[in-house]
N, CA, C and O atoms as CSV, one atom per row, in Angstrom:
chain,resi,resn,atom,element,x,y,z
A,1,UNK,N,N,115.019,107.732,88.186
A,1,UNK,CA,C,114.107,108.653,87.523
A,1,UNK,C,C,113.544,109.607,88.578
A,1,UNK,O,O,113.012,109.170,89.598
A,2,UNK,N,N,113.662,110.869,88.333
A,2,UNK,CA,C,113.099,111.880,89.225
A,2,UNK,C,C,111.713,112.266,88.740
A,2,UNK,O,O,111.539,112.707,87.604
A,3,UNK,N,N,110.742,112.099,89.601
A,3,UNK,CA,C,109.392,112.515,89.269
A,3,UNK,C,C,109.156,113.875,89.886
A,3,UNK,O,O,109.648,114.172,90.975
A,4,UNK,N,N,108.411,114.686,89.190
A,4,UNK,CA,C,108.006,115.965,89.753
A,4,UNK,C,C,106.483,116.021,89.763
A,4,UNK,O,O,105.815,115.487,88.878
A,5,UNK,N,N,105.963,116.674,90.775
A,5,UNK,CA,C,104.528,116.823,90.930
A,5,UNK,C,C,104.226,118.292,91.163
A,5,UNK,O,O,105.083,119.048,91.618
A,6,UNK,N,N,103.014,118.686,90.850
A,6,UNK,CA,C,102.608,120.076,90.967
A,6,UNK,C,C,101.620,120.250,92.110
A,6,UNK,O,O,100.529,119.681,92.091
A,7,UNK,N,N,102.009,121.040,93.105
A,7,UNK,CA,C,101.107,121.365,94.207
A,7,UNK,C,C,100.399,122.672,93.877
A,7,UNK,O,O,101.029,123.652,93.478
A,8,UNK,N,N,99.108,122.674,94.045
A,8,UNK,CA,C,98.297,123.881,93.896
A,8,UNK,C,C,97.884,124.279,95.306
A,8,UNK,O,O,97.223,123.506,95.999
A,9,UNK,N,N,98.267,125.480,95.738
A,9,UNK,CA,C,97.986,125.905,97.112
A,9,UNK,C,C,97.350,127.287,97.116
A,9,UNK,O,O,97.598,128.115,96.239
A,10,UNK,N,N,96.525,127.507,98.128
A,10,UNK,CA,C,95.967,128.843,98.295
A,10,UNK,C,C,95.557,129.055,99.741
A,10,UNK,O,O,95.294,128.111,100.487
A,11,UNK,N,N,95.513,130.313,100.106
A,11,UNK,CA,C,95.127,130.706,101.451
A,11,UNK,C,C,93.643,131.022,101.467
A,11,UNK,O,O,93.150,131.804,100.654
A,12,UNK,N,N,92.939,130.402,102.403
A,12,UNK,CA,C,91.502,130.627,102.572
A,12,UNK,C,C,91.265,131.052,104.018
A,12,UNK,O,O,90.996,130.210,104.875
A,13,UNK,N,N,91.361,132.335,104.292
A,13,UNK,CA,C,91.174,132.811,105.663
A,13,UNK,C,C,92.294,132.323,106.569
A,13,UNK,O,O,93.460,132.653,106.352
A,14,UNK,N,N,91.942,131.530,107.595
A,14,UNK,CA,C,92.937,131.010,108.530
A,14,UNK,C,C,93.582,129.715,108.057
A,14,UNK,O,O,94.465,129.185,108.730
A,15,UNK,N,N,93.162,129.209,106.931
A,15,UNK,CA,C,93.650,127.917,106.450
A,15,UNK,C,C,94.392,128.041,105.132
A,15,UNK,O,O,94.087,128.905,104.310
A,16,UNK,N,N,95.362,127.172,104.944
A,16,UNK,CA,C,95.994,126.948,103.648
A,16,UNK,C,C,95.473,125.621,103.146
A,16,UNK,O,O,95.496,124.625,103.869
A,17,UNK,N,N,95.002,125.601,101.908
A,17,UNK,CA,C,94.521,124.359,101.311
A,17,UNK,C,C,95.354,124.078,100.069
A,17,UNK,O,O,95.867,124.992,99.424
A,18,UNK,N,N,95.478,122.796,99.749
A,18,UNK,CA,C,96.268,122.448,98.575
A,18,UNK,C,C,95.991,121.037,98.111
A,18,UNK,O,O,95.431,120.215,98.836
A,19,UNK,N,N,96.398,120.779,96.881
A,19,UNK,CA,C,96.239,119.458,96.294
A,19,UNK,C,C,97.347,119.247,95.282
A,19,UNK,O,O,98.011,120.193,94.858
A,20,UNK,N,N,97.537,117.984,94.898
A,20,UNK,CA,C,98.537,117.626,93.895
A,20,UNK,C,C,97.794,117.352,92.599
A,20,UNK,O,O,96.937,116.470,92.538
A,21,UNK,N,N,98.127,118.113,91.562
A,21,UNK,CA,C,97.407,118.022,90.285
A,21,UNK,C,C,97.421,116.618,89.689
A,21,UNK,O,O,96.407,116.158,89.162
A,22,UNK,N,N,98.547,115.943,89.768
A,22,UNK,CA,C,98.742,114.691,89.044
A,22,UNK,C,C,98.152,113.464,89.740
A,22,UNK,O,O,98.043,112.405,89.122
A,23,UNK,N,N,97.773,113.585,91.007
A,23,UNK,CA,C,97.294,112.409,91.748
A,23,UNK,C,C,95.955,112.744,92.427
A,23,UNK,O,O,95.934,113.440,93.442
A,24,UNK,N,N,94.859,112.261,91.878
A,24,UNK,CA,C,93.556,112.522,92.481
A,24,UNK,C,C,93.514,112.047,93.934
A,24,UNK,O,O,94.060,110.994,94.267
A,25,UNK,N,N,92.874,112.817,94.779
A,25,UNK,CA,C,92.711,112.436,96.170
A,25,UNK,C,C,93.794,112.937,97.103
A,25,UNK,O,O,93.660,112.820,98.321
A,26,UNK,N,N,94.870,113.496,96.555
A,26,UNK,CA,C,95.924,114.040,97.413
A,26,UNK,C,C,95.611,115.513,97.632
A,26,UNK,O,O,95.954,116.368,96.815
A,27,UNK,N,N,94.949,115.790,98.758
A,27,UNK,CA,C,94.603,117.156,99.117
A,27,UNK,C,C,94.667,117.282,100.634
A,27,UNK,O,O,94.405,116.325,101.362
A,28,UNK,N,N,95.019,118.470,101.094
A,28,UNK,CA,C,95.230,118.695,102.525
A,28,UNK,C,C,94.876,120.134,102.880
A,28,UNK,O,O,94.702,120.989,102.010
A,29,UNK,N,N,94.775,120.374,104.185
A,29,UNK,CA,C,94.644,121.737,104.684
A,29,UNK,C,C,95.421,121.850,105.990
A,29,UNK,O,O,95.445,120.922,106.799
A,30,UNK,N,N,96.046,122.990,106.176
A,30,UNK,CA,C,96.845,123.256,107.373
A,30,UNK,C,C,96.755,124.738,107.699
A,30,UNK,O,O,96.261,125.528,106.894
A,31,UNK,N,N,97.226,125.110,108.866
A,31,UNK,CA,C,97.197,126.509,109.307
A,31,UNK,C,C,98.305,127.346,108.696
A,31,UNK,O,O,98.192,128.571,108.649
A,32,UNK,N,N,99.381,126.711,108.222
A,32,UNK,CA,C,100.467,127.471,107.599
A,32,UNK,C,C,100.849,126.833,106.265
A,32,UNK,O,O,100.609,125.650,106.028
A,33,UNK,N,N,101.448,127.652,105.406
A,33,UNK,CA,C,101.884,127.165,104.096
A,33,UNK,C,C,102.946,126.087,104.252
A,33,UNK,O,O,102.908,125.072,103.555
A,34,UNK,N,N,103.898,126.299,105.164
A,34,UNK,CA,C,104.964,125.311,105.369
A,34,UNK,C,C,104.394,123.974,105.828
A,34,UNK,O,O,104.793,122.923,105.326
A,35,UNK,N,N,103.475,124.006,106.768
A,35,UNK,CA,C,102.862,122.763,107.243
A,35,UNK,C,C,102.061,122.091,106.134
A,35,UNK,O,O,102.060,120.866,106.020
A,36,UNK,N,N,101.390,122.881,105.327
A,36,UNK,CA,C,100.645,122.333,104.199
A,36,UNK,C,C,101.578,121.594,103.251
A,36,UNK,O,O,101.266,120.482,102.826
A,37,UNK,N,N,102.708,122.186,102.914
A,37,UNK,CA,C,103.644,121.548,101.991
A,37,UNK,C,C,104.177,120.239,102.569
A,37,UNK,O,O,104.321,119.255,101.844
A,38,UNK,N,N,104.469,120.222,103.867
A,38,UNK,CA,C,104.931,118.981,104.503
A,38,UNK,C,C,103.853,117.909,104.441
A,38,UNK,O,O,104.130,116.758,104.102
A,39,UNK,N,N,102.628,118.288,104.768
A,39,UNK,CA,C,101.523,117.334,104.780
A,39,UNK,C,C,101.223,116.822,103.374
A,39,UNK,O,O,100.938,115.638,103.196
A,40,UNK,N,N,101.285,117.700,102.378
A,40,UNK,CA,C,101.072,117.261,101.001
A,40,UNK,C,C,102.126,116.234,100.586
A,40,UNK,O,O,101.799,115.241,99.935
A,41,UNK,N,N,103.381,116.467,100.955
A,41,UNK,CA,C,104.446,115.510,100.605
A,41,UNK,C,C,104.186,114.141,101.228
A,41,UNK,O,O,104.299,113.114,100.559
A,42,UNK,N,N,103.837,114.134,102.516
A,42,UNK,CA,C,103.568,112.879,103.208
A,42,UNK,C,C,102.367,112.178,102.575
A,42,UNK,O,O,102.415,110.974,102.319
A,43,UNK,N,N,101.314,112.909,102.327
A,43,UNK,CA,C,100.099,112.346,101.744
A,43,UNK,C,C,100.371,111.805,100.347
A,43,UNK,O,O,99.869,110.738,99.991
A,44,UNK,N,N,101.160,112.528,99.549
A,44,UNK,CA,C,101.527,112.062,98.215
A,44,UNK,C,C,102.297,110.752,98.294
A,44,UNK,O,O,101.993,109.815,97.556
A,45,UNK,N,N,103.284,110.671,99.173
A,45,UNK,CA,C,104.080,109.452,99.294
A,45,UNK,C,C,103.202,108.269,99.719
A,45,UNK,O,O,103.371,107.159,99.213
A,46,UNK,N,N,102.277,108.499,100.635
A,46,UNK,CA,C,101.368,107.439,101.066
A,46,UNK,C,C,100.463,106.984,99.924
A,46,UNK,O,O,100.236,105.787,99.747
A,47,UNK,N,N,99.954,107.926,99.159
A,47,UNK,CA,C,99.078,107.590,98.031
A,47,UNK,C,C,99.835,106.797,96.971
A,47,UNK,O,O,99.305,105.829,96.425
A,48,UNK,N,N,101.067,107.198,96.677
A,48,UNK,CA,C,101.859,106.480,95.685
A,48,UNK,C,C,102.158,105.061,96.147
A,48,UNK,O,O,102.097,104.124,95.351
A,49,UNK,N,N,102.478,104.897,97.415
A,49,UNK,CA,C,102.744,103.554,97.930
A,49,UNK,C,C,101.488,102.682,97.895
A,49,UNK,O,O,101.573,101.497,97.573
A,50,UNK,N,N,100.324,103.253,98.221
A,50,UNK,CA,C,99.074,102.489,98.126
A,50,UNK,C,C,98.793,102.093,96.685
A,50,UNK,O,O,98.353,100.974,96.421
A,51,UNK,N,N,99.049,103.015,95.740
A,51,UNK,CA,C,98.842,102.694,94.328
A,51,UNK,C,C,99.784,101.591,93.876
A,51,UNK,O,O,99.390,100.711,93.111
A,52,UNK,N,N,101.037,101.633,94.348
A,52,UNK,CA,C,102.001,100.572,94.007
A,52,UNK,C,C,101.531,99.224,94.542
A,52,UNK,O,O,101.568,98.218,93.833
A,53,UNK,N,N,101.088,99.211,95.797
A,53,UNK,CA,C,100.616,97.965,96.393
A,53,UNK,C,C,99.412,97.412,95.625
A,53,UNK,O,O,99.324,96.207,95.391
A,54,UNK,N,N,98.496,98.282,95.239
A,54,UNK,CA,C,97.331,97.850,94.461
A,54,UNK,C,C,97.758,97.276,93.115
A,54,UNK,O,O,97.212,96.264,92.673
A,55,UNK,N,N,98.727,97.909,92.460
A,55,UNK,CA,C,99.197,97.439,91.154
A,55,UNK,C,C,99.867,96.073,91.282
A,55,UNK,O,O,99.663,95.198,90.440
A,56,UNK,N,N,100.668,95.889,92.334
A,56,UNK,CA,C,101.324,94.590,92.542
A,56,UNK,C,C,100.291,93.493,92.805
A,56,UNK,O,O,100.407,92.382,92.287
A,57,UNK,N,N,99.293,93.815,93.606
A,57,UNK,CA,C,98.253,92.839,93.900
A,57,UNK,C,C,97.479,92.476,92.632
A,57,UNK,O,O,97.172,91.306,92.403
A,58,UNK,N,N,97.169,93.470,91.819
A,58,UNK,CA,C,96.434,93.222,90.577
A,58,UNK,C,C,97.262,92.391,89.610
A,58,UNK,O,O,96.709,91.646,88.801
A,59,UNK,N,N,98.600,92.515,89.688
A,59,UNK,CA,C,99.473,91.768,88.790
A,59,UNK,C,C,99.520,90.282,89.079
A,59,UNK,O,O,99.887,89.487,88.215
A,60,UNK,N,N,99.149,89.906,90.296
A,60,UNK,CA,C,99.195,88.490,90.638
A,60,UNK,C,C,100.621,87.958,90.600
A,60,UNK,O,O,101.576,88.695,90.846
A,61,UNK,N,N,100.753,86.697,90.295
A,61,UNK,CA,C,102.079,86.065,90.234
A,61,UNK,C,C,102.686,86.260,88.848
A,61,UNK,O,O,101.977,86.306,87.843
A,62,UNK,N,N,104.001,86.372,88.817
A,62,UNK,CA,C,104.712,86.396,87.541
A,62,UNK,C,C,104.777,87.750,86.857
A,62,UNK,O,O,105.141,87.812,85.683
A,63,UNK,N,N,104.439,88.839,87.543
A,63,UNK,CA,C,104.524,90.145,86.906
A,63,UNK,C,C,105.966,90.641,86.912
A,63,UNK,O,O,106.805,90.133,87.656
A,64,UNK,N,N,106.241,91.623,86.088
A,64,UNK,CA,C,107.563,92.228,86.004
A,64,UNK,C,C,107.417,93.726,86.231
A,64,UNK,O,O,106.531,94.362,85.661
A,65,UNK,N,N,108.284,94.286,87.060
A,65,UNK,CA,C,108.280,95.727,87.287
A,65,UNK,C,C,109.332,96.385,86.413
A,65,UNK,O,O,110.480,95.944,86.385
A,66,UNK,N,N,108.954,97.427,85.707
A,66,UNK,CA,C,109.864,98.186,84.848
A,66,UNK,C,C,109.995,99.580,85.438
A,66,UNK,O,O,109.152,100.438,85.176
A,67,UNK,N,N,111.006,99.820,86.209
A,67,UNK,CA,C,111.138,101.058,86.979
A,67,UNK,C,C,111.422,102.296,86.130
A,67,UNK,O,O,111.135,103.407,86.576
A,68,UNK,N,N,111.956,102.153,84.964
A,68,UNK,CA,C,112.296,103.340,84.172
A,68,UNK,C,C,111.233,103.663,83.117
A,68,UNK,O,O,111.497,104.417,82.180
A,69,UNK,N,N,110.052,103.101,83.265
A,69,UNK,CA,C,108.986,103.343,82.297
A,69,UNK,C,C,108.442,104.741,82.479
A,69,UNK,O,O,108.312,105.152,83.632
A,70,UNK,N,N,108.119,105.496,81.483
A,70,UNK,CA,C,108.322,105.276,80.068
A,70,UNK,C,C,109.716,105.643,79.623
A,70,UNK,O,O,110.042,105.511,78.444
């Protein structure tokens, strides 16, 4: 399953700022647009992995993962 996410970016003086609409807390700032996009990707992947780890921990023993949901 291919997931797509939406980055919202804008230039604020010497900085580029951006965030990912679908995942609260994924926001970054960099000096260039290219660096911002790289940092957003890394931050998004880290946030998703932390969310996965939290979900597995909350599931306790005996949970089942359904990778193609929905």
